C-alpha positions in Angstrom: -75.9 45.9 98.2 -77.7 49.2 98.6 -77.4 51.7 101.4 -81.1 52.1 102.2 -81.5 48.4 102.9 -78.2 48.2 104.7 -79.4 50.8 107.1 -82.4 48.7 108.2 -83.6 49.8 111.7 -85.9 46.7 112.0 -85.5 44.6 115.2 -86.0 40.9 115.0 -89.6 39.9 115.8 -90.8 43.5 115.4 -92.6 45.2 112.5 -90.6 47.9 110.5 -90.9 51.4 112.1 -90.4 54.9 110.7 -86.9 56.1 111.1 -86.7 58.7 113.9 -84.4 61.6 113.5 -84.2 62.9 117.0 -83.3 59.6 118.6 -82.8 56.9 116.1 -83.1 53.2 116.7 -79.3 53.0 116.1 -78.7 55.4 119.0 -81.0 53.3 121.1 -78.8 50.3 120.2 -75.8 52.0 121.7 -77.7 52.8 124.9 -79.0 49.2 125.2 -75.5 47.8 124.9 -73.8 50.2 127.3 -76.4 49.5 130.1 -76.3 45.7 129.6 -74.8 43.3 132.1 -72.4 41.6 129.6 -70.9 45.0 128.6 -70.4 46.0 132.3 -68.4 42.8 132.9 -65.8 44.0 130.4 -64.5 46.3 133.2 -62.7 43.3 134.7 -61.7 41.4 131.5 -58.2 41.4 130.2 -57.3 43.6 127.2 -53.5 42.8 127.1 -52.2 43.2 130.6 -54.1 40.8 132.8 -55.5 42.1 136.1 -53.7 45.5 135.7 -52.3 47.1 138.9 -52.2 50.5 137.2 -55.3 52.6 136.5 -54.0 53.8 133.1 -53.7 50.3 131.6 -56.7 49.4 129.4 -59.3 46.8 130.2 -61.8 45.4 127.6 -64.2 48.1 128.9 -62.0 51.1 128.3 -60.8 49.6 125.0 -64.4 49.1 123.8 -65.4 52.7 124.7 -62.4 54.0 122.8 -63.0 51.8 119.7 -66.6 53.1 119.8 -65.5 56.7 119.8 -63.2 56.2 116.8 -65.9 54.1 115.1 -68.4 57.0 115.5 -66.0 59.4 113.9 -65.3 57.1 111.0 -69.0 56.4 110.4 -69.9 60.0 110.4 -67.3 61.2 108.0 -67.8 58.3 105.7 -71.6 58.8 105.9 -71.4 62.4 105.0 -69.8 61.7 101.7 -72.1 58.7 101.0 -75.1 60.9 101.5 -73.6 63.5 99.1 -73.2 60.8 96.5 -76.7 59.4 97.1 -78.8 62.4 97.7 -82.1 60.4 97.7 -80.9 58.9 101.0 -80.6 62.4 102.6 -84.4 62.7 103.0 -84.4 59.7 105.3 -80.9 59.4 106.9 -78.2 61.6 108.3 -74.5 61.1 108.7 -75.2 60.6 112.4 -77.0 57.4 111.5 -73.8 56.0 110.0 -71.9 57.1 113.0 -74.4 55.6 115.5 -74.4 52.2 113.8 -70.6 51.9 113.7 -70.4 53.2 117.3 -72.9 50.7 118.6 -71.3 47.8 116.7 -67.8 48.9 117.9 -69.0 49.2 121.5 -70.1 45.5 121.4 -67.2 44.2 119.4 -65.5 42.4 122.3 -68.7 41.6 124.3 -68.3 37.8 123.7 -64.6 37.6 124.8 -64.0 35.2 127.7 -61.7 35.9 130.7 -57.9 36.0 130.1 -58.1 37.6 126.6 -57.5 35.5 123.5 -55.9 32.8 125.5 -59.3 32.3 127.1 -60.7 31.4 123.7 -57.9 28.8 123.2 -58.4 27.4 126.7 -62.1 26.7 126.1 -61.3 25.2 122.7 -58.6 23.0 124.1 -60.9 21.7 126.8 -62.9 19.9 124.1 -59.9 19.1 121.9 -57.5 17.6 124.5 -59.1 17.1 127.9 -60.6 13.7 128.6 -63.7 15.3 130.2 -64.2 17.5 127.1 -63.6 14.8 124.5 -66.4 12.7 126.0 -68.9 15.0 124.2 -67.7 14.4 120.7 -70.1 11.5 119.9 -73.0 13.5 121.3 -72.9 16.5 118.9 -72.8 17.0 115.1 -69.7 17.8 113.2 -70.6 21.5 112.9 -71.4 21.6 116.6 -68.1 20.0 117.5 -66.3 22.6 115.3 -68.1 25.3 117.4 -66.8 23.8 120.6 -63.3 22.9 119.5 -62.7 26.3 117.8 -64.5 28.6 120.3 -64.7 32.1 118.8 -65.4 35.2 120.8 -67.0 37.0 117.8 -69.6 34.2 117.5 -70.1 34.3 121.3 -70.7 38.0 121.0 -73.3 37.5 118.3 -75.0 34.9 120.5 -75.0 37.2 123.6 -76.6 40.0 121.5 -79.4 37.7 120.5 -80.0 35.8 123.8 -83.5 35.8 125.0 -82.8 36.7 128.6 -81.2 40.0 127.6 -84.5 41.4 126.5 -83.1 44.9 126.8 -80.9 44.5 123.8 -82.9 43.3 120.7 -80.7 45.4 118.4 -81.4 46.5 114.9 -80.5 44.4 111.9 -78.1 47.1 110.7 -76.1 47.1 114.0 -76.0 43.3 114.2 -74.8 43.0 110.7 -72.2 45.7 111.1 -71.0 43.9 114.3 -70.4 40.6 112.3 -66.9 40.7 111.0 -66.9 37.1 109.9 -70.4 36.3 108.4 -69.9 32.6 108.0 -70.3 29.3 109.8 -67.6 27.5 111.7 -67.3 24.4 109.7 -66.0 25.5 106.3 -63.0 23.4 105.2 -62.6 25.3 101.9 -62.7 28.8 103.4 -60.8 31.3 101.4 -58.6 32.8 104.1 -57.4 35.5 101.7 -60.8 37.1 102.1 -60.8 39.0 105.3 -64.5 38.0 106.0 -63.6 34.3 106.0 -60.5 34.5 108.3 -62.6 33.3 111.2 -66.3 32.6 111.8 -69.1 34.8 113.2 -72.0 32.7 114.5 -72.5 29.3 116.1 -74.8 26.5 114.9 -77.3 27.7 117.5 -77.6 31.1 115.9 -77.5 30.2 112.2 -81.2 30.9 111.6 -81.0 34.2 113.3 -78.0 35.3 111.2 -79.8 34.2 108.0 -82.8 36.4 108.8 -80.5 39.4 109.5 -78.5 38.9 106.4 -81.7 38.8 104.3 -83.1 41.8 106.0 -80.1 44.1 105.2 -79.3 42.4 101.9 -75.9 40.9 102.4 -74.4 39.0 99.4 -74.7 35.3 99.9 -71.6 33.4 98.8 -72.4 29.8 99.8 -74.4 27.9 102.3 -74.2 29.9 105.6 -71.6 32.2 104.1 -72.2 35.9 103.3 -70.2 38.9 102.3 -69.7 41.7 104.9 -71.9 44.6 105.7 -69.9 47.6 104.4 -69.9 49.4 107.8 -68.2 46.3 109.3 -65.0 47.5 107.6 -65.2 50.7 109.7 -65.8 48.7 112.9 -62.8 46.6 112.2 -60.7 49.6 111.3 -61.6 51.4 114.6 -60.6 48.3 116.5 -57.3 47.9 114.6 -56.4 51.6 115.1 -57.1 51.5 118.8 -55.5 48.3 119.8 -52.4 48.9 117.8 -51.8 52.5 119.1 -53.1 52.1 122.6 -51.4 48.8 123.3 -48.2 50.6 122.3 -49.0 53.5 124.6 -49.7 51.1 127.5 -46.5 49.2 126.7 -44.5 52.4 126.9 -46.0 53.5 130.2 -45.2 50.1 131.7 -41.6 50.3 130.5 -41.9 47.4 128.0 -41.2 49.6 125.0 -38.7 52.5 125.3 -40.0 56.1 125.1 -37.6 56.8 122.2 -38.9 53.8 120.2 -42.5 54.7 120.8 -41.9 58.3 119.6 -40.3 57.0 116.4 -43.2 54.6 115.7 -45.8 57.4 116.1 -43.5 59.6 113.9 -43.8 57.1 111.1 -47.6 57.8 111.1 -47.5 61.5 111.7 -44.6 62.3 109.3 -44.4 66.1 108.8 -47.3 66.7 111.3 -44.9 65.9 114.2 -43.4 69.0 115.7 -40.6 67.6 117.9 -39.8 71.0 119.4 -43.4 71.4 120.5 -43.4 67.8 121.8 -40.4 68.4 124.0 -42.2 71.5 125.6 -44.7 69.1 127.2 -43.2 68.2 130.6 -45.0 64.9 131.2 -43.8 61.9 129.2 -47.2 60.3 129.6 -48.8 63.4 128.2 -46.4 63.4 125.3 -47.2 59.9 124.4 -50.9 60.6 124.8 -50.6 63.6 122.4 -48.8 61.5 119.8 -51.4 58.7 120.1 -54.3 61.2 119.7 -52.7 62.8 116.6 -51.9 59.4 115.1 -55.5 58.2 115.6 -56.7 61.3 113.6 -54.3 60.5 110.8 -55.4 56.9 110.6 -59.1 57.8 110.6 -58.4 60.0 107.6 -56.5 57.3 105.8 -59.2 54.7 106.4 -61.9 57.2 105.3 -60.2 57.8 102.0 -59.6 54.1 101.3 -63.2 53.2 102.1 -64.7 55.9 99.9 -62.3 55.2 97.1 -63.5 51.6 97.1 -67.2 52.2 97.9 -68.4 50.5 94.7 -66.2 47.4 95.2 -67.3 47.2 98.8 -71.0 47.3 97.9 -70.4 44.6 95.2 -68.5 42.4 97.7 -65.3 42.5 95.7 -63.3 44.5 98.3 -62.5 42.1 101.1 -59.4 43.2 103.0 -58.9 45.1 106.3 -58.7 48.8 105.8 -55.8 49.1 108.2 -53.8 46.5 106.2 -54.1 48.6 103.0 -53.7 52.3 104.0 -50.5 54.3 103.6 -49.5 53.7 107.2 -49.9 49.9 107.0 -46.1 49.3 107.1 -45.8 51.3 110.3 -48.8 49.5 111.9 -47.1 46.2 110.9 -43.9 47.3 112.6 -45.9 48.3 115.8 -47.6 44.9 115.7 -44.3 43.1 115.5 -42.9 45.1 118.4 -46.0 44.6 120.4 -45.9 40.8 119.9 -42.2 40.5 121.0 -42.2 43.1 123.8 -45.7 43.5 125.1 -47.9 40.4 124.4 -45.1 38.0 125.4 -43.9 39.9 128.5 -43.5 37.7 131.5 -46.5 38.9 133.5 -48.8 38.6 130.5 -47.6 35.0 129.8 -47.8 34.0 133.4 -51.5 35.1 133.7 -52.4 33.6 130.3 -50.9 30.3 131.3 -53.0 30.3 134.5 -56.0 30.7 132.3 -55.3 27.4 130.7 -55.8 25.8 134.1 -58.7 28.0 135.4 -61.1 27.8 132.4 -60.7 24.1 131.6 -61.1 23.4 135.4 -64.3 25.3 135.4 -65.5 23.7 132.2 -64.9 20.2 133.5 -66.7 20.9 136.8 -69.8 22.5 135.3 -70.2 20.4 132.1 -70.1 17.3 134.3 -72.8 18.8 136.6 -74.9 19.7 133.6 -74.5 16.7 131.4 -73.7 13.7 133.6 -77.0 12.0 132.8 -76.6 12.7 129.1 -73.4 10.7 129.3 -75.2 7.8 130.9 -74.1 8.5 134.4 -76.2 8.8 137.6 -76.2 12.4 138.8 -73.8 12.6 141.8 -74.3 14.7 144.9 -71.3 16.8 143.8 -72.9 17.4 140.5 -76.2 18.4 142.1 -74.4 20.8 144.5 -72.4 22.3 141.6 -75.5 22.7 139.5 -77.0 24.9 142.2 -74.0 27.3 141.8 -75.2 28.2 138.3 -77.0 31.6 138.0 -80.8 31.4 137.8 -80.9 32.5 134.2 -78.5 29.7 133.2 -80.5 27.1 135.1 -83.7 28.5 133.5 -82.1 28.2 130.1 -81.0 24.6 130.8 -84.4 23.5 132.1 -86.6 25.3 129.6 -84.7 26.0 126.4 -82.0 23.3 126.1 -82.9 19.9 124.7 -79.6 18.7 123.2 -76.2 18.1 124.7 -74.8 20.8 122.4 -77.4 23.4 123.7 -76.5 22.5 127.3 -72.8 22.9 126.6 -73.4 26.2 125.0 -75.3 27.4 128.0 -72.3 26.3 130.2 -70.0 28.3 127.9 -72.3 31.3 128.2 -71.8 31.1 132.0 -68.0 30.6 132.0 -67.1 32.9 129.1 -69.2 35.6 130.6 -67.2 35.6 133.9 -64.8 38.4 134.7 -61.1 37.5 135.3 -61.4 38.0 139.0 -64.6 35.9 139.4 -63.2 33.1 137.3 -60.1 32.8 139.5 -62.1 33.2 142.7 -64.7 30.5 141.8 -62.0 28.1 140.5 -60.1 28.4 143.8 -63.3 27.7 145.8 -64.6 24.7 143.8 -61.1 23.2 143.8 -60.8 23.6 147.6 -57.8 26.0 147.2 -59.6 28.6 149.2 -62.9 28.5 151.1 -65.5 31.2 151.2 -65.3 33.5 154.3 -68.2 33.6 156.6 
């Protein structure tokens, strides 16, 4: 792969344009994402602690903004060295372009996540795997389509959202879309090499396979097999920014909620900071929250530097596609991050309140899926459309109904539109709508 092609500012369906220095297409990508409806909904989507009562606990929105901030820093400092190594690029690009691509891709990295965090992905998958109403569709879709449905993936849903026709305001550059795609492969891949980070999950549905192929060709990704590519190099920085933020900030939230002790939290951050930690100066800060925030900020800086060094040391292998591991898994602080991860799993992610709300999601999302897939697909299953189905259908947003009536010909396409609607809900709206359609609560006049 070569950097000039990897930094393609072309938008799908448009002709190539000159690269603008003052406000690049990559900076426009960032603006398009941050003003979009799907991004705004992240404000009320679970990060770790569902429906948080405290304003300092992170939602998907604040997490995405923070990941984007770290991603921009990583992109700029890596880009500066790459431009020094490839001086012919300097006449066309600046280190700000690297930062803008990583920032935009990082901003959108969770845009496809459904309500209730990762348990929401499992709940949608299990509707088709285990629920009678979901399994009815197995004989109406292809094997690949069934794999999409029974192994629903937020990364692939994000790629779908970024390329949906009704969101005309997005239409992002090929560079940003490629950098966004952590797992550039199809869902049905029985012999996937899970030791390669890029094949751990999948990154696009059957419905977007052609779009991804065009993007991959445009930026020059390495093709490994049918519908399987190597990563865009800047994807490693997007992933690192996410890993840094969720590891450290989930720990910070856990400490503030009393799930992890202050003393344990300090020692974990100390494992990253080493001799940069001045314990006397730390004790001079009166607020414990401010102390933890200071340690988190300093630790992010250390991890950015470690990821930068590892990326640049392996630039040749990254461009050839031979390097295929997560940066955060291979830096000097990886053992500390692994320890933080283990503590987070045992004390934060499995805390009672988190588990209670996640369990509720396994009722709410399949309940919504059953109601709306029946309303959309009753006739496809050989049933006469009931009055309930017709009434439910009218509850769908106009853009989803338009999609169903003008764009969707197959059962799979209709089911994907239904998933677009339900996975796009906020936590609060999903619970509210579920309670209303199940008769648990009625709308107030």
